[in-house]
C-alpha positions in Angstrom: -91.2 -10.3 -63.5 -88.5 -8.8 -61.3 -85.6 -8.3 -63.6 -82.1 -8.8 -62.1 -80.0 -5.9 -63.2 -77.9 -2.9 -62.4 -75.0 -4.5 -60.7 -71.4 -3.3 -59.9 -68.4 -5.6 -60.4 -64.7 -5.5 -59.5 -61.8 -7.8 -60.4 -58.3 -7.8 -58.9 -55.3 -9.7 -60.4 -53.1 -11.7 -58.1 -50.1 -9.3 -58.4 -52.4 -6.3 -57.7 -53.7 -8.1 -54.6 -52.0 -7.7 -51.3 -52.0 -11.4 -50.5 -51.6 -12.8 -54.0 -55.1 -14.1 -54.3 -57.2 -13.7 -57.4 -60.5 -11.8 -56.7 -63.8 -11.4 -58.6 -66.6 -9.6 -56.8 -70.0 -8.1 -57.5 -73.0 -6.4 -56.0 -76.1 -8.2 -57.4 -78.7 -5.5 -57.5 -82.4 -5.8 -58.3 -85.2 -3.4 -59.2 -86.8 -3.9 -55.8 -85.4 -3.5 -52.3 -86.5 -6.9 -50.9 -85.5 -9.9 -52.9 -84.5 -12.9 -50.6 -81.4 -14.9 -51.6 -80.1 -18.3 -50.5 -76.5 -19.4 -50.3 -75.6 -23.1 -50.1 -73.5 -25.9 -51.6 -74.8 -27.9 -54.6 -73.3 -31.4 -54.5 -71.3 -33.0 -57.4 -73.2 -35.2 -59.8 -72.1 -38.3 -61.6 -73.8 -40.0 -64.5 -76.8 -37.7 -64.6 -79.3 -37.9 -67.4 -80.8 -34.5 -67.2 -82.1 -31.7 -69.4 -82.1 -28.2 -68.0 -85.1 -26.0 -68.7 -85.2 -22.3 -67.9 -88.2 -21.0 -65.8 -87.6 -17.6 -67.4 -87.7 -18.3 -71.2 -88.0 -22.1 -71.6 -84.4 -22.5 -72.9 -83.5 -26.2 -72.8 -80.0 -27.8 -72.8 -78.9 -31.3 -72.2 -76.5 -31.3 -69.3 -73.2 -33.1 -69.1 -73.2 -36.4 -67.3 -70.8 -35.3 -64.6 -70.7 -32.0 -62.7 -68.5 -30.6 -59.9 -69.7 -29.5 -56.5 -70.1 -25.7 -56.2 -71.4 -22.9 -54.0 -74.5 -21.1 -55.3 -76.6 -18.1 -54.5 -80.1 -18.6 -56.2 -83.2 -16.7 -55.5 -85.2 -17.9 -52.5 -88.3 -18.0 -54.7 -87.3 -19.7 -57.9 -90.6 -19.5 -59.8 -89.1 -17.0 -62.2 -85.8 -18.7 -62.5 -82.8 -20.0 -60.5 -80.5 -17.0 -60.9 -77.6 -18.8 -59.2 -75.5 -15.7 -59.7 -72.1 -16.7 -58.3 -70.1 -19.5 -56.8 -66.8 -21.4 -56.6 -66.6 -25.1 -57.8 -64.5 -27.9 -56.3 -61.9 -27.3 -59.0 -61.5 -23.7 -57.6 -63.1 -22.0 -60.6 -65.0 -18.9 -59.5 -67.8 -17.3 -61.5 -70.1 -14.3 -61.1 -73.0 -13.7 -63.6 -74.1 -11.2 -64.6 -73.2 -7.5 -64.9 -76.0 -6.1 -67.1 -74.6 -4.1 -70.0 -76.2 -2.6 -73.1 -75.3 -2.8 -76.7 -76.1 0.2 -78.9 -78.9 0.3 -81.5 -76.5 0.1 -84.5 -75.1 -3.3 -83.5 -78.4 -4.6 -82.2 -80.0 -3.6 -85.5 -77.9 -6.2 -87.3 -77.7 -8.8 -84.5 -80.7 -8.5 -82.1 -80.9 -10.3 -78.8 -82.6 -13.7 -78.9 -85.5 -13.8 -76.4 -85.3 -17.6 -76.0 -81.5 -17.6 -75.8 -79.1 -17.8 -72.9 -80.0 -15.4 -70.1 -78.8 -14.5 -66.6 -81.1 -17.0 -64.9 -79.3 -19.9 -66.6 -75.7 -18.8 -67.1 -74.2 -20.0 -63.8 -76.2 -23.2 -63.8 -75.1 -24.2 -67.3 -71.4 -23.3 -66.9 -69.9 -23.4 -63.4 -70.4 -27.1 -62.5 -68.8 -28.1 -65.8 -65.6 -26.2 -66.1 -62.1 -26.7 -64.6 -60.6 -23.3 -65.5 -61.6 -19.7 -66.0 -60.6 -19.9 -69.7 -62.8 -23.0 -70.0 -65.7 -21.0 -68.5 -65.5 -18.4 -71.3 -65.2 -21.1 -73.9 -68.3 -23.0 -72.6 -70.4 -19.9 -72.4 -69.3 -18.8 -75.8 -70.4 -22.2 -77.2 -73.8 -21.9 -75.6 -74.3 -18.4 -77.1 -73.2 -19.7 -80.6 -75.8 -22.5 -80.2 -78.7 -20.6 -78.7 -77.9 -16.9 -78.9 -78.1 -14.5 -76.0 -81.3 -13.1 -74.5 -79.5 -10.2 -72.8 -76.3 -8.1 -73.0 -74.2 -9.2 -70.1 -70.8 -9.1 -68.5 -69.6 -12.3 -66.8 -66.6 -12.8 -64.5 -64.5 -16.0 -64.3 -61.4 -16.7 -62.2 -59.1 -19.5 -61.1 -55.8 -19.4 -59.2 -53.9 -18.2 -62.2 -56.2 -16.1 -64.3 -59.2 -13.7 -64.3 -61.4 -13.4 -67.4 -64.1 -10.8 -68.0 -66.5 -11.6 -70.9 -68.9 -9.0 -72.4 -71.9 -10.2 -74.5 -73.1 -7.3 -76.5 -75.7 -8.6 -78.9 -77.5 -11.9 -79.8 -74.2 -13.6 -80.9 -71.3 -11.2 -80.6 -69.0 -11.1 -77.5 -65.4 -10.6 -76.4 -63.4 -11.6 -73.3 -60.2 -10.2 -71.8 -57.8 -11.7 -69.4 -57.3 -9.2 -66.6 -53.6 -8.6 -66.3 -52.1 -9.9 -63.0 -51.0 -6.4 -61.9 -54.3 -4.7 -62.7 -57.9 -4.3 -61.5 -61.0 -3.6 -63.4 -64.4 -2.1 -62.4 -67.6 -2.6 -64.4 -70.9 -0.7 -63.9 -73.7 -1.6 -66.3 -72.0 -0.5 -69.5 -69.7 -2.1 -72.0 -66.2 -1.4 -70.7 -63.7 -3.5 -72.6 -61.6 -1.4 -74.9 -59.2 -2.4 -77.7 -59.0 -6.1 -78.7 -55.7 -7.6 -80.0 -56.8 -10.4 -82.3 -53.2 -11.6 -82.6 -53.1 -12.4 -78.9 -55.3 -15.3 -78.1 -53.6 -15.9 -74.8 -55.2 -12.7 -73.4 -58.3 -12.2 -75.6 -61.1 -14.4 -76.8 -64.0 -13.5 -79.1 -67.0 -14.8 -80.9 -66.5 -16.4 -84.3 -67.0 -13.8 -87.1 -67.0 -10.7 -85.0 -64.5 -8.8 -87.2 -66.4 -9.7 -90.3 -69.7 -8.7 -88.7 -68.3 -5.2 -87.8 -66.7 -4.8 -91.3 -69.7 -6.0 -93.2 -72.0 -3.5 -91.5 -69.5 -0.5 -91.3 -69.8 -0.4 -87.5 -66.2 0.7 -86.5 -65.9 4.4 -85.8 -62.1 4.1 -85.3 -59.5 3.8 -88.0 -57.0 1.0 -87.6 -58.1 -0.4 -84.2 -61.0 -2.5 -82.8 -62.3 -0.8 -79.6 -65.1 -3.0 -78.4 -66.6 -0.2 -76.2 -66.7 2.3 -79.1 -68.2 -0.2 -81.5 -70.7 -2.0 -79.4 -71.2 0.2 -76.3 -73.3 3.2 -75.4 -72.6 6.8 -74.4 -75.8 8.3 -73.1 -77.1 10.6 -70.4 -78.0 7.4 -68.4 -74.4 6.3 -68.7 -73.1 9.6 -67.4 -75.3 9.6 -64.3 -76.0 5.9 -63.6 -72.9 4.1 -64.7 -69.6 6.0 -65.2 -69.7 7.8 -61.8 -69.4 4.4 -60.1 -66.3 3.6 -62.1 -64.9 7.0 -61.3 -65.4 6.5 -57.6 -63.8 3.0 -57.5 -60.8 4.4 -59.5 -60.7 7.5 -57.3 -60.3 5.2 -54.2 -57.7 2.9 -55.7 -55.8 5.5 -57.7 -56.3 8.6 -55.6 -53.7 10.8 -57.4 -55.5 10.4 -60.7 -58.0 13.2 -61.5 -60.9 12.2 -63.7 -64.4 13.4 -64.7 -67.1 11.2 -63.1 -69.2 11.5 -66.3 -66.3 10.8 -68.8 -67.1 8.1 -71.3 -63.3 7.3 -71.6 -62.5 6.1 -68.1 -60.0 3.2 -68.6 -61.3 -0.3 -68.1 -57.9 -1.6 -66.8 -55.9 0.2 -64.1 -52.8 -0.5 -62.1 -53.6 0.4 -58.5 -51.4 2.9 -56.6 -51.2 0.4 -53.7 -51.7 -3.3 -53.3 -55.4 -4.1 -52.9 -56.7 -6.0 -49.8 -60.0 -7.8 -49.3 -61.0 -4.9 -47.1 -60.4 -2.5 -50.0 -62.7 -4.5 -52.2 -65.3 -4.5 -49.4 -65.0 -0.7 -49.1 -65.7 -0.2 -52.8 -68.7 -2.5 -52.8 -70.1 -0.8 -49.6 -69.5 2.7 -51.0 -71.9 5.5 -51.8 -69.6 8.3 -52.9 -68.3 8.6 -49.3 -66.6 11.9 -48.5 -67.8 13.5 -51.7 -70.6 16.0 -52.4 -72.4 13.2 -54.2 -73.0 11.0 -51.1 -76.8 10.6 -50.8 -76.2 10.1 -47.0 -73.8 13.1 -46.8 -74.1 16.9 -46.5 -73.9 18.0 -50.1 -76.7 19.9 -51.8 -79.9 18.0 -52.6 -79.1 18.1 -56.3 -75.6 16.7 -55.8 -76.9 13.9 -53.5 -79.3 12.8 -56.1 -77.0 13.3 -59.1 -75.4 9.8 -59.4 -76.4 6.2 -58.6 -74.1 4.8 -55.9 -72.5 1.4 -55.7 -74.2 0.2 -52.6 -78.0 0.3 -52.8 -81.0 -0.6 -50.7 -81.8 -3.1 -53.5 -78.5 -4.9 -53.4 -79.8 -8.5 -53.0 -76.4 -10.2 -52.6 -72.9 -8.9 -52.5 -70.0 -11.4 -52.9 -66.3 -11.5 -53.1 -64.8 -14.7 -54.5 -61.2 -15.1 -53.2 -59.0 -18.0 -54.5 -56.3 -18.2 -51.9 -54.6 -21.6 -52.4 -55.6 -25.1 -53.5 -57.1 -26.0 -50.2 -58.6 -22.7 -49.0 -60.9 -20.6 -51.2 -63.2 -18.1 -49.5 -66.6 -16.8 -50.6 -67.3 -13.6 -48.7 -71.1 -13.2 -48.6 -73.0 -10.0 -47.7 -76.7 -9.7 -47.4 -78.6 -6.5 -46.6 -77.4 -3.1 -47.6 -73.6 -3.6 -48.0 -72.9 -0.1 -46.5 -74.3 -1.4 -43.1 -73.6 -5.1 -43.0 -70.5 -7.3 -42.9 -69.0 -9.6 -45.4 -69.1 -13.1 -43.9 -66.3 -15.5 -44.9 -67.3 -19.1 -46.0 -64.8 -21.8 -47.0 -65.9 -23.3 -50.3 -64.1 -26.6 -50.1 -67.0 -27.8 -47.9 -70.3 -29.5 -48.3 -72.5 -26.9 -46.5 -72.7 -23.2 -45.6 -75.2 -23.0 -42.8 -78.9 -23.5 -42.5 -79.5 -19.8 -41.8 -78.2 -19.2 -45.4 -79.4 -22.3 -47.0 -83.1 -22.3 -46.0 -84.5 -18.8 -46.6 -88.2 -17.9 -46.1 -90.1 -15.5 -48.3 -91.3 -13.6 -45.2 -89.6 -11.6 -42.5 -88.1 -13.4 -39.6 -85.0 -13.2 -37.4 -83.8 -16.8 -38.1 -82.6 -16.4 -41.7 -79.4 -14.5 -42.4 -80.9 -12.6 -45.3 -83.7 -11.1 -43.0 -81.4 -10.5 -40.1 -79.2 -8.2 -42.2 -82.1 -6.6 -44.0 -83.6 -5.6 -40.6 -80.2 -4.3 -39.4 -79.8 -2.2 -42.5 -83.2 -0.6 -42.2 -82.7 0.3 -38.5 -79.3 1.8 -39.2 -80.4 3.9 -42.1 -83.5 5.1 -40.3 -81.4 6.9 -37.7 -78.2 7.2 -39.8 -76.6 10.1 -38.0 -77.2 8.5 -34.6 -76.3 4.9 -35.5 -73.7 4.9 -38.2 -70.7 5.1 -35.9 -71.9 2.1 -33.8 -72.5 0.2 -37.0 -69.1 1.0 -38.5 -67.4 -0.1 -35.2 -69.4 -3.4 -35.4 -68.3 -3.9 -39.0 -64.6 -3.2 -38.1 -64.7 -5.6 -35.2 -66.0 -8.4 -37.4 -63.5 -7.6 -40.1 -60.7 -8.0 -37.7 -62.3 -11.2 -36.3 -62.6 -12.6 -39.9 -58.9 -11.9 -40.5 -57.9 -13.8 -37.4 -60.4 -16.7 -38.1 -59.3 -17.2 -41.7 -55.7 -17.2 -40.7 -56.3 -19.7 -38.0 -58.3 -22.0 -40.3 -55.6 -21.8 -42.9 -52.9 -22.9 -40.4 -55.0 -25.7 -39.0 -56.0 -27.0 -42.5 -52.5 -27.5 -43.7 -52.2 -31.0 -42.3 -55.7 -32.0 -43.5 -56.9 -33.4 -46.8 -59.8 -35.2 -48.5 -63.0 -35.8 -46.5 -61.3 -34.8 -43.2 -60.5 -31.3 -44.7 -64.0 -30.9 -46.1 -65.6 -31.9 -42.8 -63.3 -29.4 -40.9 -64.1 -26.5 -43.2 -67.8 -27.3 -43.1 -67.7 -27.1 -39.3 -66.0 -23.8 -39.5 -68.7 -22.4 -41.8 -71.4 -23.2 -39.3 -69.3 -21.6 -36.5 -68.7 -18.5 -38.5 -72.3 -18.1 -39.5 -73.5 -18.5 -35.9 -70.9 -15.9 -34.6 -71.9 -13.3 -37.2 -75.6 -13.9 -36.8 -75.4 -13.5 -33.0 -73.4 -10.3 -33.4 -75.9 -8.9 -35.8 -78.9 -9.7 -33.6 -77.1 -8.2 -30.6 -76.5 -4.9 -32.4 -80.0 -5.0 -33.8 -81.5 -5.3 -30.3 -79.3 -2.6 -29.0 -80.2 -0.1 -31.8 -83.9 -0.8 -31.5 -83.7 0.0 -27.8 -81.7 3.2 -28.5 -84.0 4.1 -31.3 -87.1 3.9 -29.1 -85.7 6.9 -27.2 -85.4 8.9 -30.4 -89.1 8.7 -31.2 -90.8 12.0 -32.0 -93.8 10.7 -30.0 -92.1 11.7 -26.8 -93.3 14.4 -24.5 -91.9 15.9 -21.3 -94.0 18.3 -19.4 -92.4 21.8 -19.1 -92.2 22.5 -15.4 -93.0 26.2 -16.1 -96.4 25.4 -17.5 
């Protein structure tokens, strides 16, 4: 089984965002470089009589009769599970699941994970179609964990127009969730990040029933007089110092450049107020990053030891990068990036629609230049193969598309103001097809150009020396 794991997540509150949107975003990383993903719209259901059964561990759950329409990004091959991962439903609730995290052996010794419990393959499927707010998403997932237990330690993001919630499931039954303050951002990287919990403030914190009693009964709290979830349930290992915390350090270095921190510190804050308002391009930069302009960049000029020291945010095995932007009650945008995020663009799709595009919806298991997933994987491989020669052309291409996206989203927002109901949905669906076609054509044009240029760079080239 190819385990989904090792992701990187970022959340941006509406007062920290330049345009007042709420943002949740994540790089979905896998343990293999090629793992095709789909992206489409799942229709609403009414009066269904259906029981869900996991392909991964046979978890079964009777589904509610009615469910909302939502965007979804499952695996192209679902024989090992759906892994729907992320989406926005018709009530403008966004969800991204999951950020793999790890509880320590002390807490897991008293509350081990439940192999047949709720796992990443099922979380989005069981929650997103059935909730009408971010807070309701936390509540529903918490109820499922109380009923079945959790098969994994996971972080899960929820948002609506008003709130962002981040939930961390540490053990088989113990979890907490925090409302991200409107003027803050948070970055998560495969380790428990949530710090102190205020149990007197249920407006901004949620938690599993009995968590305080669990910690007290088993003498698990190392801190006197406070409940620091990271210290109690989290890990602080060599793996954390080289695989996890450096990603948090780089994101905070970019968004808070005047703050000096140690990339291996176990005490990097979870919540930060940025030094400047955050744009969607800033979020894209973070998700595309690989310690750019530092000695730790694996594509840079540092020493070989430094270039291999830390795991970067963007990876060859990033299967699906997404930014879920809730703009207003008509226009939410799911920015979708396939291929290696460092080399490929984020494509804006409007989620108040009934389709994305067939090049995203119908994905083959094998290489072709029709499917968006494969187009961007091919472009990524070509750029990285001749990185020094091609990166500037690639960055120019990404910048041009980023500018085009700004103009397009702004135009669609203006034109949609007078539309509603099925007319609005039809208009936004048409825009999704046009956007996908435009981006696919641009990617294939650059791919063809770079392949042609790359042929001239072959080492199997010989020119006769006229002096011979």
